[in-house]
CHARMM-style PDB file with segment names, atoms N, HN, CA, C and O in Angstrom:
ATOM      1  N   UNK     1      11.851 -20.450  -5.710  1.00  0.00      PROA
ATOM      2  CA  UNK     1      11.764 -19.308  -6.360  1.00  0.00      PROA
ATOM      3  C   UNK     1      10.446 -18.674  -5.714  1.00  0.00      PROA
ATOM      4  O   UNK     1      10.571 -17.522  -5.300  1.00  0.00      PROA
ATOM      5  N   UNK     2       9.156 -19.308  -5.572  1.00  0.00      PROA
ATOM      6  HN  UNK     2       9.054 -20.244  -5.908  1.00  0.00      PROA
ATOM      7  CA  UNK     2       7.931 -18.704  -4.890  1.00  0.00      PROA
ATOM      8  C   UNK     2       8.282 -17.820  -3.598  1.00  0.00      PROA
ATOM      9  O   UNK     2       7.921 -16.682  -3.298  1.00  0.00      PROA
ATOM     10  N   UNK     3       9.298 -18.942  -2.789  1.00  0.00      PROA
ATOM     11  HN  UNK     3       9.592 -19.866  -3.033  1.00  0.00      PROA
ATOM     12  CA  UNK     3       9.567 -18.027  -1.603  1.00  0.00      PROA
ATOM     13  C   UNK     3      10.100 -16.529  -1.504  1.00  0.00      PROA
ATOM     14  O   UNK     3       9.801 -15.692  -0.653  1.00  0.00      PROA
ATOM     15  N   UNK     4      11.060 -16.386  -2.705  1.00  0.00      PROA
ATOM     16  HN  UNK     4      11.304 -17.066  -3.397  1.00  0.00      PROA
ATOM     17  CA  UNK     4      11.410 -15.074  -2.651  1.00  0.00      PROA
ATOM     18  C   UNK     4      10.189 -14.173  -3.346  1.00  0.00      PROA
ATOM     19  O   UNK     4      10.486 -12.979  -3.314  1.00  0.00      PROA
ATOM     20  N   UNK     5       9.212 -14.368  -3.812  1.00  0.00      PROA
ATOM     21  HN  UNK     5       8.971 -15.338  -3.838  1.00  0.00      PROA
ATOM     22  CA  UNK     5       8.377 -13.744  -4.209  1.00  0.00      PROA
ATOM     23  C   UNK     5       7.574 -13.564  -3.261  1.00  0.00      PROA
ATOM     24  O   UNK     5       6.967 -12.500  -3.137  1.00  0.00      PROA
ATOM     25  N   UNK     6       7.462 -14.384  -2.590  1.00  0.00      PROA
ATOM     26  HN  UNK     6       7.954 -15.249  -2.691  1.00  0.00      PROA
ATOM     27  CA  UNK     6       6.821 -14.374  -1.026  1.00  0.00      PROA
ATOM     28  C   UNK     6       7.436 -13.258  -0.274  1.00  0.00      PROA
ATOM     29  O   UNK     6       6.668 -12.404   0.170  1.00  0.00      PROA
ATOM     30  N   UNK     7       8.469 -13.159  -0.104  1.00  0.00      PROA
ATOM     31  HN  UNK     7       9.093 -13.853  -0.464  1.00  0.00      PROA
ATOM     32  CA  UNK     7       9.066 -12.144   0.837  1.00  0.00      PROA
ATOM     33  C   UNK     7       9.119 -10.947   0.384  1.00  0.00      PROA
ATOM     34  O   UNK     7       9.237 -10.008   1.171  1.00  0.00      PROA
ATOM     35  N   UNK     8       9.034 -10.728  -1.121  1.00  0.00      PROA
ATOM     36  HN  UNK     8       8.938 -11.491  -1.761  1.00  0.00      PROA
ATOM     37  CA  UNK     8       8.978  -9.349  -1.675  1.00  0.00      PROA
ATOM     38  C   UNK     8       8.052  -8.593  -1.700  1.00  0.00      PROA
ATOM     39  O   UNK     8       8.015  -7.363  -1.672  1.00  0.00      PROA
ATOM     40  N   UNK     9       6.992  -9.627  -1.773  1.00  0.00      PROA
ATOM     41  HN  UNK     9       7.022 -10.626  -1.795  1.00  0.00      PROA
ATOM     42  CA  UNK     9       5.786  -9.156  -1.669  1.00  0.00      PROA
ATOM     43  C   UNK     9       5.190  -8.863  -0.251  1.00  0.00      PROA
ATOM     44  O   UNK     9       4.188  -8.171  -0.069  1.00  0.00      PROA
ATOM     45  N   UNK    10       5.861  -9.419   0.646  1.00  0.00      PROA
ATOM     46  HN  UNK    10       6.675  -9.981   0.498  1.00  0.00      PROA
ATOM     47  CA  UNK    10       5.637  -8.674   2.221  1.00  0.00      PROA
ATOM     48  C   UNK    10       6.157  -7.529   2.374  1.00  0.00      PROA
ATOM     49  O   UNK    10       5.475  -6.606   2.818  1.00  0.00      PROA
ATOM     50  N   UNK    11       7.577  -7.347   2.008  1.00  0.00      PROA
ATOM     51  HN  UNK    11       8.131  -8.097   1.647  1.00  0.00      PROA
ATOM     52  CA  UNK    11       8.066  -6.225   1.995  1.00  0.00      PROA
ATOM     53  C   UNK    11       7.480  -5.056   1.586  1.00  0.00      PROA
ATOM     54  O   UNK    11       7.205  -4.127   2.346  1.00  0.00      PROA
ATOM     55  N   UNK    12       7.190  -5.089  -0.155  1.00  0.00      PROA
ATOM     56  HN  UNK    12       7.414  -5.843  -0.772  1.00  0.00      PROA
ATOM     57  CA  UNK    12       6.695  -4.191  -0.594  1.00  0.00      PROA
ATOM     58  C   UNK    12       5.421  -3.543   0.251  1.00  0.00      PROA
ATOM     59  O   UNK    12       5.245  -2.338   0.433  1.00  0.00      PROA
ATOM     60  N   UNK    13       4.534  -4.672   0.748  1.00  0.00      PROA
ATOM     61  HN  UNK    13       4.677  -5.651   0.601  1.00  0.00      PROA
ATOM     62  CA  UNK    13       3.154  -4.040   1.325  1.00  0.00      PROA
ATOM     63  C   UNK    13       3.705  -3.512   2.462  1.00  0.00      PROA
ATOM     64  O   UNK    13       3.245  -2.378   2.589  1.00  0.00      PROA
ATOM     65  N   UNK    14       4.611  -3.822   3.525  1.00  0.00      PROA
ATOM     66  HN  UNK    14       4.985  -4.744   3.422  1.00  0.00      PROA
ATOM     67  CA  UNK    14       5.003  -2.976   4.212  1.00  0.00      PROA
ATOM     68  C   UNK    14       5.367  -1.713   4.101  1.00  0.00      PROA
ATOM     69  O   UNK    14       4.944  -0.864   4.886  1.00  0.00      PROA
ATOM     70  N   UNK    15       6.322  -1.390   2.964  1.00  0.00      PROA
ATOM     71  HN  UNK    15       6.665  -2.080   2.327  1.00  0.00      PROA
ATOM     72  CA  UNK    15       6.789  -0.129   2.643  1.00  0.00      PROA
ATOM     73  C   UNK    15       5.439   0.316   2.062  1.00  0.00      PROA
ATOM     74  O   UNK    15       5.110   1.410   2.522  1.00  0.00      PROA
ATOM     75  N   UNK    16       4.656  -0.141   1.290  1.00  0.00      PROA
ATOM     76  HN  UNK    16       4.923  -1.030   0.917  1.00  0.00      PROA
ATOM     77  CA  UNK    16       3.426   0.872   0.930  1.00  0.00      PROA
ATOM     78  C   UNK    16       2.549   1.229   2.093  1.00  0.00      PROA
ATOM     79  O   UNK    16       1.810   2.200   1.934  1.00  0.00      PROA
ATOM     80  N   UNK    17       2.513   0.484   3.435  1.00  0.00      PROA
ATOM     81  HN  UNK    17       3.114  -0.305   3.564  1.00  0.00      PROA
ATOM     82  CA  UNK    17       1.820   1.255   4.068  1.00  0.00      PROA
ATOM     83  C   UNK    17       2.414   2.296   4.776  1.00  0.00      PROA
ATOM     84  O   UNK    17       1.798   3.354   4.900  1.00  0.00      PROA
ATOM     85  N   UNK    18       3.702   2.127   5.337  1.00  0.00      PROA
ATOM     86  HN  UNK    18       4.203   1.267   5.236  1.00  0.00      PROA
ATOM     87  CA  UNK    18       4.440   3.131   5.535  1.00  0.00      PROA
ATOM     88  C   UNK    18       4.462   4.254   4.579  1.00  0.00      PROA
ATOM     89  O   UNK    18       3.790   5.197   4.996  1.00  0.00      PROA
ATOM     90  N   UNK    19       4.834   4.394   3.811  1.00  0.00      PROA
ATOM     91  HN  UNK    19       5.381   3.628   3.473  1.00  0.00      PROA
ATOM     92  CA  UNK    19       5.020   5.403   2.391  1.00  0.00      PROA
ATOM     93  C   UNK    19       3.470   6.270   2.607  1.00  0.00      PROA
ATOM     94  O   UNK    19       3.365   7.491   2.726  1.00  0.00      PROA
ATOM     95  N   UNK    20       2.494   5.400   2.617  1.00  0.00      PROA
ATOM     96  HN  UNK    20       2.579   4.408   2.520  1.00  0.00      PROA
ATOM     97  CA  UNK    20       0.998   5.907   2.459  1.00  0.00      PROA
ATOM     98  C   UNK    20       0.960   6.850   3.679  1.00  0.00      PROA
ATOM     99  O   UNK    20       0.753   8.063   3.651  1.00  0.00      PROA
ATOM    100  N   UNK    21       1.215   6.017   4.834  1.00  0.00      PROA
ATOM    101  HN  UNK    21       1.383   5.032   4.857  1.00  0.00      PROA
ATOM    102  CA  UNK    21       1.076   7.198   6.254  1.00  0.00      PROA
ATOM    103  C   UNK    21       1.630   8.097   6.237  1.00  0.00      PROA
ATOM    104  O   UNK    21       1.059   9.055   6.756  1.00  0.00      PROA
ATOM    105  N   UNK    22       2.988   8.333   5.672  1.00  0.00      PROA
ATOM    106  HN  UNK    22       3.452   7.554   5.250  1.00  0.00      PROA
ATOM    107  CA  UNK    22       3.702   9.694   5.570  1.00  0.00      PROA
ATOM    108  C   UNK    22       3.547  10.489   4.615  1.00  0.00      PROA
ATOM    109  O   UNK    22       4.045  11.615   4.633  1.00  0.00      PROA
ATOM    110  N   UNK    23       2.896  10.073   3.713  1.00  0.00      PROA
ATOM    111  HN  UNK    23       2.492   9.159   3.698  1.00  0.00      PROA
ATOM    112  CA  UNK    23       2.451  11.108   2.654  1.00  0.00      PROA
ATOM    113  C   UNK    23       1.191  11.343   2.854  1.00  0.00      PROA
ATOM    114  O   UNK    23       0.816  12.002   1.884  1.00  0.00      PROA
ATOM    115  N   UNK    24       0.397  11.187   3.511  1.00  0.00      PROA
ATOM    116  HN  UNK    24       0.702  10.652   4.299  1.00  0.00      PROA
ATOM    117  CA  UNK    24      -1.229  11.373   3.822  1.00  0.00      PROA
ATOM    118  C   UNK    24      -1.250  11.786   5.084  1.00  0.00      PROA
ATOM    119  O   UNK    24      -2.299  11.554   5.686  1.00  0.00      PROA
ATOM    120  N   UNK    25      -0.384  12.341   5.678  1.00  0.00      PROA
ATOM    121  HN  UNK    25       0.468  12.529   5.190  1.00  0.00      PROA
ATOM    122  CA  UNK    25      -0.783  12.598   7.241  1.00  0.00      PROA
ATOM    123  C   UNK    25      -1.925  13.344   7.538  1.00  0.00      PROA
ATOM    124  O   UNK    25      -2.862  12.912   8.210  1.00  0.00      PROA
ATOM    125  N   UNK    26      -1.870  14.283   7.123  1.00  0.00      PROA
ATOM    126  HN  UNK    26      -1.109  14.634   6.577  1.00  0.00      PROA
ATOM    127  CA  UNK    26      -3.228  15.001   7.093  1.00  0.00      PROA
ATOM    128  C   UNK    26      -4.537  14.945   6.499  1.00  0.00      PROA
ATOM    129  O   UNK    26      -5.427  15.796   6.490  1.00  0.00      PROA
ATOM    130  N   UNK    27      -4.493  13.710   5.971  1.00  0.00      PROA
ATOM    131  HN  UNK    27      -3.770  13.018   5.978  1.00  0.00      PROA
ATOM    132  CA  UNK    27      -6.214  13.280   5.589  1.00  0.00      PROA
ATOM    133  C   UNK    27      -6.580  12.368   6.429  1.00  0.00      PROA
ATOM    134  O   UNK    27      -5.820  11.737   7.164  1.00  0.00      PROA
ATOM    135  N   UNK    28      -7.870  12.248   6.350  1.00  0.00      PROA
ATOM    136  HN  UNK    28      -8.487  12.760   5.754  1.00  0.00      PROA
ATOM    137  CA  UNK    28      -8.780  11.176   7.111  1.00  0.00      PROA
ATOM    138  C   UNK    28      -8.192   9.656   6.618  1.00  0.00      PROA
ATOM    139  O   UNK    28      -7.721   9.347   5.523  1.00  0.00      PROA
ATOM    140  N   UNK    29      -8.377   8.889   7.737  1.00  0.00      PROA
ATOM    141  HN  UNK    29      -8.759   9.140   8.626  1.00  0.00      PROA
ATOM    142  CA  UNK    29      -7.735   7.400   7.202  1.00  0.00      PROA
ATOM    143  C   UNK    29      -8.735   6.858   6.200  1.00  0.00      PROA
ATOM    144  O   UNK    29      -8.422   6.361   5.118  1.00  0.00      PROA
ATOM    145  N   UNK    30     -10.148   7.021   6.733  1.00  0.00      PROA
ATOM    146  HN  UNK    30     -10.402   7.424   7.612  1.00  0.00      PROA
ATOM    147  CA  UNK    30     -10.937   6.251   5.592  1.00  0.00      PROA
ATOM    148  C   UNK    30     -10.693   6.946   4.384  1.00  0.00      PROA
ATOM    149  O   UNK    30     -10.748   6.091   3.500  1.00  0.00      PROA
ATOM    150  N   UNK    31     -10.478   7.933   3.940  1.00  0.00      PROA
ATOM    151  HN  UNK    31     -10.434   8.627   4.659  1.00  0.00      PROA
ATOM    152  CA  UNK    31     -10.478   8.762   3.120  1.00  0.00      PROA
ATOM    153  C   UNK    31      -9.048   8.134   2.312  1.00  0.00      PROA
ATOM    154  O   UNK    31      -9.005   7.816   1.124  1.00  0.00      PROA
ATOM    155  N   UNK    32      -8.113   8.069   3.129  1.00  0.00      PROA
ATOM    156  HN  UNK    32      -8.148   8.327   4.094  1.00  0.00      PROA
ATOM    157  CA  UNK    32      -6.486   7.542   2.407  1.00  0.00      PROA
ATOM    158  C   UNK    32      -6.990   6.286   1.911  1.00  0.00      PROA
ATOM    159  O   UNK    32      -6.828   6.087   0.707  1.00  0.00      PROA
ATOM    160  N   UNK    33      -7.530   5.457   2.549  1.00  0.00      PROA
ATOM    161  HN  UNK    33      -7.662   5.619   3.527  1.00  0.00      PROA
ATOM    162  CA  UNK    33      -7.619   4.055   2.562  1.00  0.00      PROA
ATOM    163  C   UNK    33      -8.621   3.757   0.928  1.00  0.00      PROA
ATOM    164  O   UNK    33      -8.573   2.836   0.113  1.00  0.00      PROA
ATOM    165  N   UNK    34      -9.277   4.737   0.983  1.00  0.00      PROA
ATOM    166  HN  UNK    34      -9.316   5.485   1.645  1.00  0.00      PROA
ATOM    167  CA  UNK    34     -10.398   4.728  -0.306  1.00  0.00      PROA
ATOM    168  C   UNK    34      -9.770   4.855  -1.330  1.00  0.00      PROA
ATOM    169  O   UNK    34      -9.935   4.151  -2.326  1.00  0.00      PROA
ATOM    170  N   UNK    35      -8.525   6.269  -1.168  1.00  0.00      PROA
ATOM    171  HN  UNK    35      -8.391   6.842  -0.359  1.00  0.00      PROA
ATOM    172  CA  UNK    35      -7.672   6.270  -2.364  1.00  0.00      PROA
ATOM    173  C   UNK    35      -6.806   5.216  -2.774  1.00  0.00      PROA
ATOM    174  O   UNK    35      -6.651   4.708  -3.885  1.00  0.00      PROA
ATOM    175  N   UNK    36      -6.418   5.043  -1.976  1.00  0.00      PROA
ATOM    176  HN  UNK    36      -6.544   5.455  -1.074  1.00  0.00      PROA
ATOM    177  CA  UNK    36      -5.212   3.415  -1.880  1.00  0.00      PROA
ATOM    178  C   UNK    36      -5.662   2.505  -2.965  1.00  0.00      PROA
ATOM    179  O   UNK    36      -4.998   2.210  -3.958  1.00  0.00      PROA
ATOM    180  N   UNK    37      -7.243   1.957  -2.579  1.00  0.00      PROA
ATOM    181  HN  UNK    37      -7.782   2.197  -1.772  1.00  0.00      PROA
ATOM    182  CA  UNK    37      -8.137   1.006  -3.153  1.00  0.00      PROA
ATOM    183  C   UNK    37      -8.338   1.083  -4.527  1.00  0.00      PROA
ATOM    184  O   UNK    37      -8.105   0.238  -5.391  1.00  0.00      PROA
ATOM    185  N   UNK    38      -8.867   2.361  -4.632  1.00  0.00      PROA
ATOM    186  HN  UNK    38      -9.057   3.047  -3.930  1.00  0.00      PROA
ATOM    187  CA  UNK    38      -9.031   2.710  -5.833  1.00  0.00      PROA
ATOM    188  C   UNK    38      -7.282   2.872  -7.172  1.00  0.00      PROA
ATOM    189  O   UNK    38      -7.080   2.655  -8.366  1.00  0.00      PROA
ATOM    190  N   UNK    39      -6.622   3.265  -6.223  1.00  0.00      PROA
ATOM    191  HN  UNK    39      -6.786   3.442  -5.252  1.00  0.00      PROA
ATOM    192  CA  UNK    39      -5.397   2.947  -6.851  1.00  0.00      PROA
ATOM    193  C   UNK    39      -4.882   1.874  -7.503  1.00  0.00      PROA
ATOM    194  O   UNK    39      -4.555   1.813  -8.688  1.00  0.00      PROA
ATOM    195  N   UNK    40      -4.800   0.632  -6.277  1.00  0.00      PROA
ATOM    196  HN  UNK    40      -5.066   0.681  -5.315  1.00  0.00      PROA
ATOM    197  CA  UNK    40      -4.673  -0.509  -6.729  1.00  0.00      PROA
ATOM    198  C   UNK    40      -5.672  -1.248  -7.306  1.00  0.00      PROA
ATOM    199  O   UNK    40      -5.383  -2.248  -7.962  1.00  0.00      PROA
ATOM    200  N   UNK    41      -7.026  -0.830  -7.125  1.00  0.00      PROA
ATOM    201  HN  UNK    41      -7.261  -0.017  -6.591  1.00  0.00      PROA
ATOM    202  CA  UNK    41      -7.898  -1.334  -8.374  1.00  0.00      PROA
ATOM    203  C   UNK    41      -7.768  -1.090  -9.789  1.00  0.00      PROA
ATOM    204  O   UNK    41      -8.085  -1.870 -10.686  1.00  0.00      PROA
ATOM    205  N   UNK    42      -7.282   0.041  -9.905  1.00  0.00      PROA
ATOM    206  HN  UNK    42      -7.024   0.675  -9.176  1.00  0.00      PROA
ATOM    207  CA  UNK    42      -6.831   0.525 -11.243  1.00  0.00      PROA
ATOM    208  C   UNK    42      -6.031  -0.145 -12.049  1.00  0.00      PROA
ATOM    209  O   UNK    42      -6.216  -0.305 -13.256  1.00  0.00      PROA
ATOM    210  N   UNK    43      -4.807  -0.693 -11.185  1.00  0.00      PROA
ATOM    211  HN  UNK    43      -4.656  -0.563 -10.205  1.00  0.00      PROA
ATOM    212  CA  UNK    43      -3.636  -1.061 -11.787  1.00  0.00      PROA
ATOM    213  C   UNK    43      -4.002  -2.779 -11.651  1.00  0.00      PROA
ATOM    214  O   UNK    43      -3.229  -3.636 -12.079  1.00  0.00      PROA
ATOM    215  N   UNK    44      -5.323  -3.098 -10.974  1.00  0.00      PROA
ATOM    216  HN  UNK    44      -5.950  -2.402 -10.626  1.00  0.00      PROA
ATOM    217  CA  UNK    44      -5.601  -4.588 -11.633  1.00  0.00      PROA
ATOM    218  C   UNK    44      -6.143  -4.588 -12.971  1.00  0.00      PROA
ATOM    219  OT1 UNK    44      -6.382  -5.652 -13.541  1.00  0.00      PROA
TER     220      UNK     44
END
């Protein structure tokens, strides 16, 4: 069962990166990373 969670985590991590790049194309990469980190920390 844990292997399914590992694969799911890897897939969703990759999708998050791709969708973030598509959604924030005109923003500086440092600011985009900071925003993404803040959102992740909020949900933790």
